[in-house]
N, C-alpha and C positions, 0 to 999 in steps of 0.2 A: 111671948111675942119677941124673943131675943134672936130667933133664927134669921139667917141670911140678911144681915143689915146692908150688905153690898148691892142687893137687887134694886135697881132704880124702878120706881113705880111707873108702869105704863110706858108705851113707846119703846120701840126696839133699838134705842140709841146705844150703840156699842160703847160710846164714850161718856155716857151719862155719869157713871161713878167718878170718873176722873174730873169731869167738868165740875161736879159738886165739890170734890176735894180741893180743886184749885180755886174755886169760888170762896171756900172757907179761908184759904190762905190770903186771898185778895182782901177779904174782910179784915184779917189781922194787919195787913199792910196799911189799909185805910185808917185803922185805929192807932197806928204806930206814930207817936209824936215826932219820931225822927224824920218822917216824911210829910209832916203836916203842912210844910210850906211848898210842897211839890205841886206845880200847876197841873190841872186836869188829871189828878191822880187816878180817878175812877176810870176815866177813858183809857189812860195809859195801861192800867192793870188789865182792863178788858182786852186790850190789844195784845198785851204780853201772854195772856191766857191762851188766846187763839193761836198765837205764834208757837207757844210752848207745846200745845197739843199737836200742832203740825210737825214739830220737831221730834216729839216722843213717839217714834214710830212703832216701838214694841208695846206702847200703851202701858208701861210699867210704872209710870209716875216719875220717870227720870229719863234723862237724855244720856245715852251711852255713846261711846266712841263711833260706832257704826252710824248712829243717827246723825252725829255732827258731820261725819264724813260725807254721807249722802246729801245732807243739807247744803254743805259747801259746793258739792259737785253741782247740785241743783242751781245754786247761785252763780255757777260758772267760775268759782274760785276754789278749785280742788286743792287739798292740802296733803302733805305727807303725813304718815303715821305719827311722826315726831311733833310736827306742828300741831296736829290735832290734840295730842296728849298735852301739849303746852297750853293750848286754848282752854282745855278742860281744867287744868290745874290752876290756870289763871283765874278761872270763875269760882272754883271750889276752894282756892287757897291751898291746893295740893292735898286736901284731905280725902278726896274721894275720886274714883275713876268715872263717876257719873255726875251729871248736873241735875240737882234737885230744882224744883220750881222756886224755892226760896232763894237758892243760889242765883238762879236766872234773874229774878226780879231785883235782887240786891245789886247785881251787876248793872242791870238796865237803869236802875234809879241811882246808882252810886256815882261817885265823882271820878272813880278810877276809869280810865279808858281801856277796856279789854278788847281784844280782837273781835270777840263775839259781838260785843256791843256795836262796834264799828260796822261790822257786817250787817247786823240787824238794822241799824240806822240807814246804811246804804240801801239795803233792800226795801225798806220803808219808802225811801225817797224814790227808788226806781218804780215803785208800785203806785205812786201818787197819780191821781186822775189826769191832770193837765200838764204833761211834760213841756218845759219851756224849750223852744227850739234852740239848739246849741250849734256851735260851729260858726264858720264865717258866714257873712250875709250872702244871699244868693248872687251868683256872679251875673254881671250885666252882659247881655249879648253884644256882639260886635255892632249891631245896628244902632244901639243906643249910645255908642261911644261918640264923642265930639269929633 
């Protein structure tokens, strides 16, 4: 019964194997004493997982330069090749050309402020349900002036 452990049972979900893998990693983070005082850790990890799978366009279990590039463009903040490389090495500590899920979560939960983290926070805020009206108050029309 050792054959094909990668096959998800039932459901034609293309992403099922990855989802399971990331879920396992989330469990490790939940058990990590380093993050035991993190508020809403479980919710955060669930959100990171979704976000990561959105990023991981080639579904390889890691985010590569092209994925980060496309994501930044999608966010309306395109970056040069050099900036993208810098973002990735900021997240991986310069060890790798791609961002693993562990790297991703560590940055998101870590105290360091990486560009990627700021982008994700920014995007999260942009997507929150009830945007507060910003900008100057509506102008009064001439009729209401004294």
